[in-house]
VEXNULUM-367235 format. One record per residue (C-alpha): residue in one letter; y, x, z. Coordinates in steps of 0.25 Angstrom, whole numbers, padded with zeros to 4 digits, always signed. Each point is the difference from the previous one (the first is absolute). Last residue first. Example, Ala and Ser with C-alpha at 12.3 -4.5 7.8 and 13.67 -1.06 7.14 Angstrom:
// residues 2
S-0004+0055+0029
A-0014-0006+0002
END
This chain:
// residues 532
L+0233+0328+0477
L+0003-0009-0011
H-0004-0013+0007
K+0009-0011-0005
S-0004+0003-0014
F+0009-0006-0011
R-0003+0008-0012
R-0014+0004+0004
T-0004-0015+0001
R+0008-0003-0012
V-0008+0011-0008
S-0013-0005+0005
G+0002-0014-0004
R+0006+0003-0014
N-0012+0009-0004
S-0004-0007-0013
F+0012-0010-0001
M+0011+0008-0005
L-0009+0010-0007
R-0004-0010-0011
P+0015+0000-0004
D-0001+0014-0005
F+0014+0006-0002
R+0002+0014-0006
Y+0013+0008+0003
G+0002+0012-0008
P+0013-0004-0006
D+0006-0003+0014
F+0005-0015+0002
V-0011-0004+0010
G-0001+0013+0007
P-0007+0013-0004
T-0008+0007+0011
R+0007+0007+0011
C-0007-0006+0012
T-0013+0004-0006
P+0004+0014+0002
G+0000-0001+0015
S-0006-0013+0005
C+0001-0013-0006
S-0005-0013+0006
Q+0013-0007+0002
L+0005+0005-0014
M-0012-0007-0007
M+0002-0013+0007
L+0015+0001-0004
R-0003+0003-0014
Y-0009-0012-0001
N+0011-0009+0005
M+0010+0006-0009
K-0010-0002-0012
G-0002-0015+0004
L+0015-0003+0001
L+0002+0006-0014
E-0011-0009-0005
P+0006-0012+0007
D+0014+0002-0006
I+0010-0002+0011
N+0004-0014+0005
K-0007-0002+0013
A+0002+0014+0005
I+0015+0000-0004
N+0005+0001+0014
T+0016-0001-0001
I+0009+0008+0009
Q-0005+0014-0002
D+0014+0006+0001
P-0002+0007-0014
D-0003-0013-0007
A+0000+0002-0015
T-0005+0015+0000
L-0006-0002+0013
N-0011-0010-0005
Y-0006-0005+0013
V-0014-0004+0004
E-0004-0006+0013
V-0014-0005+0003
F-0006-0008+0013
V-0015+0002+0003
E+0003-0014+0006
Q-0008+0003+0012
D+0006+0013+0002
D-0002+0014-0006
F+0013+0000-0008
E+0000+0005-0015
C+0012+0007-0006
Y+0004+0003-0015
Q+0013+0007-0002
L+0006+0002-0014
N+0009+0009-0008
W-0005+0000-0015
L+0004+0006-0013
A+0002+0015+0002
S-0009-0001+0012
M+0000-0004+0015
T-0010-0007+0008
R-0001-0002+0015
V-0014-0005+0003
C+0000-0007+0013
A-0009-0002+0013
Y+0002-0010+0011
T-0002-0003+0014
N+0010-0009+0007
N-0012-0006+0006
Y+0002+0006+0013
A+0015-0004+0000
D+0013+0007-0002
E+0015-0002+0000
C+0001-0013+0008
V+0012-0010+0001
C-0002-0007+0013
D+0015-0001+0003
P-0002+0011+0011
F-0006+0010-0011
C-0014+0002-0002
Q-0007+0013-0003
S-0014-0007+0000
V-0007-0012-0005
G-0015-0002+0001
P-0001-0015+0003
S+0009-0009-0009
L+0014-0004+0005
S+0003-0012+0009
P-0003+0007+0013
C+0011+0010-0002
T+0002+0006+0014
P-0015-0001+0003
D-0003+0008-0013
T-0013-0007-0005
V-0013+0009-0001
N-0007+0007-0011
R+0006+0013+0003
G+0012+0008-0007
E+0002+0011-0009
G-0001-0002-0015
Q-0008+0010-0009
Y+0008+0006-0011
E-0004+0006-0013
V+0009+0005-0012
L-0007+0006-0012
V+0007+0007-0011
D+0002-0002-0015
S+0004+0006-0013
R-0005+0014+0002
W+0004+0013-0007
T-0003+0008-0013
L+0012+0009-0002
N+0005+0002-0014
S+0012+0009+0006
A+0000+0007+0013
G+0013-0001+0007
R-0003+0010+0012
L+0000-0011+0010
I-0009-0008-0009
P-0010+0011-0001
L+0001+0002+0015
L-0003-0014+0004
S-0015+0003+0003
M-0008-0013+0000
G-0006-0008+0012
D-0014-0005+0003
M-0003+0013+0008
Q-0014+0004+0002
T+0003+0015-0001
K-0006+0012-0007
N+0005-0005-0014
L+0014+0002+0005
D-0002+0015-0001
Y+0011+0006+0009
G+0012+0007-0006
A+0009-0003+0011
I+0009-0008-0009
D-0013-0008-0003
L-0003-0002+0014
V+0014-0006+0003
T-0002-0009-0012
P-0013-0004+0004
G+0005-0004+0014
L+0012-0008-0006
D-0007-0008-0010
I-0006-0010+0010
N+0015-0003+0002
A+0000-0007-0013
V+0005+0002-0014
L+0003-0008-0012
M+0008+0008-0010
K+0014-0004-0002
S+0005+0014+0003
T+0015+0003+0003
Q+0006+0014-0003
N+0013+0005+0006
P-0004+0015+0001
K-0012+0007-0007
I-0012+0002+0009
G-0006+0014-0001
P+0002+0004+0014
G+0003-0011+0009
R+0007-0014+0002
V-0006-0014+0002
L+0004-0014+0004
L-0009-0011+0003
P+0005-0013+0005
V-0010-0011+0005
K-0007-0012-0007
I-0010-0009+0007
D+0009-0008+0009
F+0012-0003-0009
E-0009-0001-0012
Y-0009-0012+0006
L-0013+0001+0006
Q+0004-0003+0015
R-0002+0009+0012
K+0015+0003+0003
D+0009-0005+0010
I+0013-0008+0002
P+0005-0014-0002
L-0010-0007-0010
S+0008-0010-0007
F-0006+0003-0013
Q+0008+0014+0001
G+0007+0000+0013
T+0000+0015+0003
H-0012+0006-0006
Y-0006+0014+0002
G-0007+0011-0008
N-0012+0009+0004
D-0003+0014+0004
S+0013+0007-0004
T+0005+0010-0010
Y+0006+0014-0003
F-0007+0011-0006
I+0005+0015+0000
Y-0006+0011-0007
T+0004+0014+0005
N+0002+0013-0008
N+0015-0002-0003
L+0003-0004+0015
E-0007+0013+0006
G+0012+0009+0000
T+0001+0000+0015
F+0014-0007+0000
E-0004-0010-0011
L-0012-0004+0008
R+0009-0002+0012
K+0010-0007-0007
I-0010-0010-0006
L-0006-0002+0013
K+0013-0003+0007
E+0004-0010-0011
V-0013-0007+0002
L+0001-0002+0015
D+0014-0004-0001
D-0003-0011-0011
V-0012-0004+0009
S+0011-0002+0011
L+0007-0009-0010
L-0013-0008-0002
T+0001-0006+0014
Q+0014-0007-0004
W-0007-0006-0013
R-0010-0006+0008
K+0010-0006+0010
R+0007-0007-0012
F-0013-0006-0005
A-0003-0005+0015
N+0014-0006+0001
D-0002-0007-0013
L-0014-0005+0004
F+0006-0006+0014
Q+0012-0006-0007
I-0009-0007-0010
S-0010-0005+0011
S+0012-0005+0008
N+0006-0008-0012
T-0014-0006-0001
M-0009+0003-0012
P+0000-0010-0012
T-0011-0002+0000
K-0010+0002+0011
A-0012+0009-0003
Q-0013-0007-0001
R-0001+0002-0016
I-0001+0015+0002
L-0012-0001+0009
W-0006-0011-0009
H-0001+0010-0012
K+0011-0003-0011
N+0003-0012-0009
T+0014-0002+0006
G+0004+0012+0009
H+0013-0008+0005
I+0013+0007-0002
N+0008+0009+0010
F+0001+0012-0009
N-0009+0000-0013
K+0012+0001-0009
N+0006+0012+0007
R+0010-0002+0012
P-0002+0015+0005
A+0001+0001+0015
F+0014+0002+0005
V+0010+0012+0001
S+0014-0001+0005
Q-0003+0006+0013
F-0007+0012-0007
A+0002+0010+0012
K+0003-0004+0014
Q-0012+0005+0006
Y+0001+0014-0007
Q+0005+0009+0010
P-0009-0006+0011
A-0013+0003-0008
A-0006-0012-0006
T-0011-0008+0007
W-0007-0009-0011
P-0010-0005+0010
S-0006-0001-0011
H-0003+0010-0011
P+0011+0006-0008
A-0002+0011+0004
P-0012+0005+0009
T-0001+0013-0008
A-0012+0006-0006
I+0002+0015-0003
M-0011+0006-0008
M+0001+0015-0002
F-0008+0009-0009
F+0001+0015+0000
P-0002+0012-0008
E-0006+0013+0007
F+0006+0013+0003
N+0013-0004+0006
S-0007-0005+0012
K+0007-0011+0007
Y+0011+0002+0011
N+0013-0005-0006
L-0006-0010-0010
F-0008-0006+0012
D+0013+0000+0009
L+0007-0008-0011
S-0011-0010+0000
V+0000-0001+0015
N+0015-0003+0000
A-0001-0011-0011
L-0011-0007+0007
V+0008+0000+0013
D+0012-0006-0008
T-0009-0011-0005
L-0005-0002+0013
Y+0012-0001+0009
D-0004+0007+0012
V+0008+0012+0003
S+0015-0003-0003
Y-0003-0015+0000
N-0005-0001+0014
E-0010-0011+0000
G-0013+0006+0005
H-0011+0009-0006
K-0014+0003+0005
R-0008+0012-0005
A-0015-0001-0001
K-0008+0012-0004
G-0009+0000-0013
N+0009+0009-0009
I+0012-0007+0006
S-0004-0014+0001
L+0013-0008+0001
T+0003-0011+0010
Y+0011-0011-0001
N+0011-0005+0008
Y+0011+0001-0012
Y-0001-0003-0015
K-0013-0007-0002
S-0010-0001-0011
N-0014-0003+0003
K-0012+0007+0007
E+0003+0013+0008
L+0009+0008-0009
A-0006+0013-0006
Y+0005+0015+0001
W-0011+0008-0006
Y+0001+0014-0005
S-0012+0006-0008
W-0005-0013-0004
G-0013-0001-0008
L-0009-0008+0009
P+0006-0011+0008
V+0006+0004+0014
H-0007-0009+0011
E+0006+0003+0014
L+0010-0012-0002
G-0012-0009+0003
G-0014+0002-0006
A-0001-0014-0007
D-0003-0009+0012
P+0012+0006+0007
A+0009-0004-0011
G+0009+0012-0005
Y+0001-0004-0014
E-0001-0015-0002
N+0011-0002-0009
L-0003+0013-0009
Y+0008+0012+0000
K+0014-0002+0004
G+0008+0013+0001
A-0002+0015-0002
F-0011+0006-0008
F+0000+0015-0005
T-0011+0007-0008
Q+0000+0015-0003
Y-0007+0001-0013
G-0013+0008-0003
C-0005-0007-0012
M-0014-0005+0004
S+0001-0002+0015
R+0015-0004+0002
L+0003-0007-0013
I-0014-0007+0001
A+0004-0005+0013
P+0014-0004-0005
F-0007-0008-0011
T-0009-0008+0009
N-0015+0002+0000
P-0002+0004+0014
E+0008-0012+0005
Q-0008-0010-0008
I-0014+0000+0007
K+0001+0004+0014
Q+0014-0003+0003
W+0000-0014-0007
S-0013-0003+0007
K+0006+0003+0014
S+0011-0009-0004
S+0014+0004-0005
C+0002-0014-0006
N-0014-0004-0003
G+0003-0015+0000
E-0007-0001+0014
L+0010+0010+0004
T+0011-0009-0005
N+0011+0002-0010
N-0007-0006-0012
V-0011+0003-0010
V-0004+0015+0001
H-0013+0001-0007
H+0003+0013-0008
N-0007-0006-0012
H+0004-0014+0000
P+0014+0004+0004
Y+0003+0008-0013
K-0002+0015+0001
G+0009+0012-0001
T-0004+0004+0014
L+0013+0002+0008
I+0009-0009-0009
S-0011-0011+0001
A-0001+0001+0015
R+0015-0001+0001
S-0001-0013-0009
P-0011-0006+0009
C+0008+0003+0013
C+0013-0005-0004
L-0002-0013-0007
A+0002-0004-0015
S-0013+0005-0005
P-0002+0008-0013
V+0014+0005+0000
Y+0008+0000-0013
M+0010+0010-0005
G+0015+0001-0002
G+0012-0004-0008
L+0013+0001+0009
V-0001-0013+0008
E-0013+0001+0007
D-0003-0004+0014
Q+0000+0008+0013
D-0010-0004+0011
D-0001+0014+0006
T+0005+0013-0006
L-0008+0011-0005
L+0005+0014-0003
L-0010+0009-0007
V+0004+0014-0002
V-0008+0010-0009
N+0000+0015-0002
P-0003+0007-0013
R-0008+0012-0001
R+0007+0013+0001
T+0001+0007-0014
G-0010+0011-0003
A-0003-0006-0013
A+0010-0009-0005
V+0000-0015+0002
G-0003-0008-0012
S-0013-0005+0004
V-0001-0001+0015
G-0008+0010+0008
L-0015+0001+0003
C+0002-0006+0014
G+0014-0006-0001
G+0011-0006+0008
L+0007-0013+0001
V+0012-0005+0009
L+0002-0015+0001
L+0013-0006+0003
L+0002-0015+0001
L+0013-0008+0002
T+0004-0014-0001
P+0013-0008-0002
S+0000-0016+0001
C+0010-0007-0008
S+0003+0011-0009
P+0012+0007-0007
L-0004+0014+0006
H+0012+0008+0006
R-0001-0005+0015
S-0014-0002+0000
S-0002+0015-0003
G-0011+0004-0009
W+0005+0014+0000
R+0012+0002+0010
P+0008+0010-0008
R-0008+0007-0011
G+0002+0015+0004
P-0010+0005-0010
A-0004-0009-0012
L-0014-0002-0004
P+0003-0014-0005
L-0005-0013+0005
L-0012-0007-0007
R+0001-0016+0001
M-0012-0008+0000
END
């Protein structure tokens, strides 16, 4: 996690043109307070918060983890501060609880923006992609405006750049393909600036701006379509190699990839960067407007993405959904009052921590919530001797049906997201849960799949940062047992129990008898196919 300086007039903050990265990302989150923030003088205006969330942008700057490597579950975790097994959004479908009637009834009233609005008196503004099934007729259509939002400019369903429909406070507005009035990233910039112009000056504000970039179809603005012509997808050690000793879905990828596949993913990588140049423009305009109005120094800004992305790793062309670092780790950059410039924290943070952090800045009592995450505010302010977690949970339920793809009859039933050469990125039994552990001495990942093999993958990321070698059969059995037990405990956790000591914490206590007493019930809950 990188902490940016509170410096007025910083040019093109977070710019992909100026950051030495393979895939730049932006997140701005504005936080306010109910009882006031510690360290803020009495009578001082409560802080604002801006959250800018990109779509499918992987981490290269040092960042945080997502509890699920897919758009809708991850966005639900941001909004609720909960792991997927507690908010029950398991994939991008209505059946998977993505913007379903159940989500609207049970989870939306308890999101952190709803608390900010109802309990803390914040003006709340949303613009961009909400959840992938938002606007579906079976879930209230575009007339539905979630509780907690004062201003609502939400995209119908998934990311697009042209020819889309927005819900403007519950009323549909169609857009075409005229760049000057319809390019979505620019439209989001314009409505955000309008909000800053016309909002009340007597209440703090929270803005969440969720851009389509760099999600497919990777349509760049006309002025940027020739940028980065000499840029190619990174050729790191796990690029275009066979996923030996990995889950069958990874092993089925064709290695080496064809020249046409490599050309395709290089072009996709280039176009993704091109789309982010318009996000650069959006951020620059916001920063300049906040500086012009005198609000920049009283505004917390967070920059992140919903999930990572791969381009050729283990010969998988392009997508997300997998358990590896390139899909579960996203950038997090933060600036705001009380944050010293040019800091980098190595604390293990996750996007379930964003909601608690915003509410903490707003002065809200986190004990009144059921959130699984922790406030990052002490980390942001450089607290010493801080007790912090050493592990986080990652969960994913594969998309696909138990039928054979007619275009790829040689593959097992249930595959989905298949390319023309029958390399598939997902399957119904690509369902897994992982413990990602980081401590002073250990940097590990332990994962179990819910399939007939109960396949296990374990990685020592100190020795193997590219996760090439699965050491599940070589690791100390006692350590393997502890991590298996910790995984079961995290997948049945809720609220405070999600923050209990991990395997390498001094306060951790391991009772091997508990591994077997309730294993069946825990596994049933862990991989439930009917969470609604």
